[in-house]
N, C-alpha and C positions, 0 to 999 in steps of 0.2 A: 504494500500500500504506500507508494511513493507520492510525493507532493504533486508531481505532474499527472500521475494517474488519477488522483483525487480531483485535480482541477479539471481535467478533461471529462471525467465522469459527470461532474456537476454541470459543466457547460453544455453537455450533450443531452442530458435527460432530466434535469431538475430545475424548474423555473424558480425564480425568487432568490437565487444565490448569485452574488458576484464574488468570485474567488481570486485571491491573490496568494502567492506562495513566497515564503522566505526560506532560504536554505543556507547552510554553512555551519559555523560554530555558534555556540550559545552567545558569545560576546558580539559576534557580527549581527545576529538576529536581534538581540537586545538593542543594539545601536540603531536598527532600522524600525523598531516597533513604533516609535513616536510619530513617524510620518504616515502610519497606516491606521486609519480610523475604523478599526474592525468592530463590528457588533459582537462577533463570536470569534475566539481564537482557538484553533485546534493545534495542540503542541505535542510533538512526538517526544517520548522520553529519551530516545536515542538520537543524538546529533553527531556531527563530525568530530567533536572533541570528547566524546565518551558516551557510554550507555545510559548514564543518568543526567546528562547535561541539560536535558529538557526541563528539569526541575528548576534550574537557575532562571530560565526564561519564564516559567510559570510564576515564580516568586516576583519577578519584575512586572508581570502584568497587573499586579496589585496597584502599581502606580498609575495605571491607565484605567480609571474607574468606569469608562464607557464600554469596556469590553468584558465579556464573560468567557472564562477559559475552560476548555475541555482537554483533559490529558489523554493522549493516545498511548496505551500500554500493550505490551505483548501478552501478558497473562494477568490473572487476578491474584497476584501475590499480596498477602495482607499488608506487608510493609510498604509496597508501592502504592496501593490504594490509600492507605492511611496518610502517607506522605503527600500524595496529590491533593487530597482534601484539606490537609493542614496548611498547604502552601497556597490555597485559595481557589482550587478548581471547583467549578459548578457541576462537573460531570466527569466521568471516566468512560472511555470507550476502548474496545479491544480490536487489534488488527485482524483477528479471526472473524469478526462480525461483518455483516454485509453492508454495502454502500447504502442500501435502502434504510437499514437501521441507523446508519450514521446521519442520513438526512433527517430522520425523526429526532435523533439526539440533538442535532444542531438547532432544529426548530424549537424543541422543548426548552433548551437552555436559553435561547434567544427570548423566549416568552417568560423567562424568570423562574423556570422550574429546575429541579435537580434531576440529573440523569445518573442513576445508580441502580444496580441490580440488587436483589435480595442478598446475594453473596457479598457484595460490596458493603452493604449496610451491616451485615453480620460482623464483618471485619472491624467496622467503626465502633459498633456497640460493644464488642468484646474489648477493644482497646480502651474505650471510655470507662468501662466498668472498673478498670485498674487505676483510673485517675481520681484519687480521693486524698484529701477532701477537695470538694469542688467549690471554687470561689470565682465569680465573674465580676471584675471591676472595670470602671471606665478609665479614661486616660489620666484622671487625677487620683486614681486609687480608691475611689468611692464605690462600694458594692452596688451593683445594678439590681440585685434581687434580695429579698428578705431571706432569712435563714430557712423558713418553711418553703419558700419558692425554690431555693436551692435543693432542698430535700426532694421536691417534686421532680425537678430537672434530673437529678441523679437517678431517681427510680425510672423515669422515662428512658434514660440512657441505658438502664439495666434491662430494658425491654418490657417493663410492666405496663399493663393496661390500666385505665382509670379506676376500674373496680378494685384491682389488685393494689393500686397505690393507696386508695382510700382505706382498704383493710390494713395495709402496712402502717399508715399514719393515724389510724383510728379516727377518721373523719367521714362525713357523708360524701358520696360520689359527686354530688352536685358542687360541693366545695372544691373538689379537685378540678372540675371543669372551670370553675371561676379562677382558680390559681393559674391554670394553663392559659386562660384568656389573658390574664394580666401579664404573664411571662411573655407571651407572644407580642403583646403591645410594647412591653419594655425593650425587647430585643429586636423588634422589627422583623419577626418571622411569622409564617402562617401555617406551617405544618410541622409534625414531629420530625420529619426528615431534615427540614431546614434547621430546626432547633438543635438536633444532634450535630449537624455540620457547623453551626454557629459555635456551640460549646467546644467542639474539637479545635476549630481554627482560632478561637480566642483563649484556649485553655492556658497557654504559656503566660498570658498576662496576669493570671491569677495566682501564680506561684509566689 
């Protein structure tokens, strides 16, 4: 799945895409990123300067807030998936998957959705379950959530459903729904998947 193959495939059979390709080393690509106003950036983990050089490009896309990044991986290895989302990816895609699926992936990410398989989410949830205690702070070090809200987030990251969280915290299930609503409002997310990715990508700031 080379850059030219992708470009030609989208040009021939898929309307709504304008495709530009950047090739070379991670340093070269980073240097050219600013001049490309991409809505979605598809980044290969393997570049000319190494099998994991794409992660450096992915990290740099955080400086370009108008673009949403997708990491192109060879396989669903837990450490690669976790690293991709921690570095700011909004989706991960695999070279073995079809171009038709890639088209759907790009459209979903462009619409603000997360593209991740159940296996990818399992990797993230398993990693999150080992990140305790959980604290999410803003840039001034002020906690974003109350202690009870942090408890709810931790249990969501452990894979528990609302009813199970309510039983664990000994409160009514509707109270958990209210907690989750306030958590979503505070963190600017709208789904459990986005919440998990938010926690994972911001976790380092709470240490």
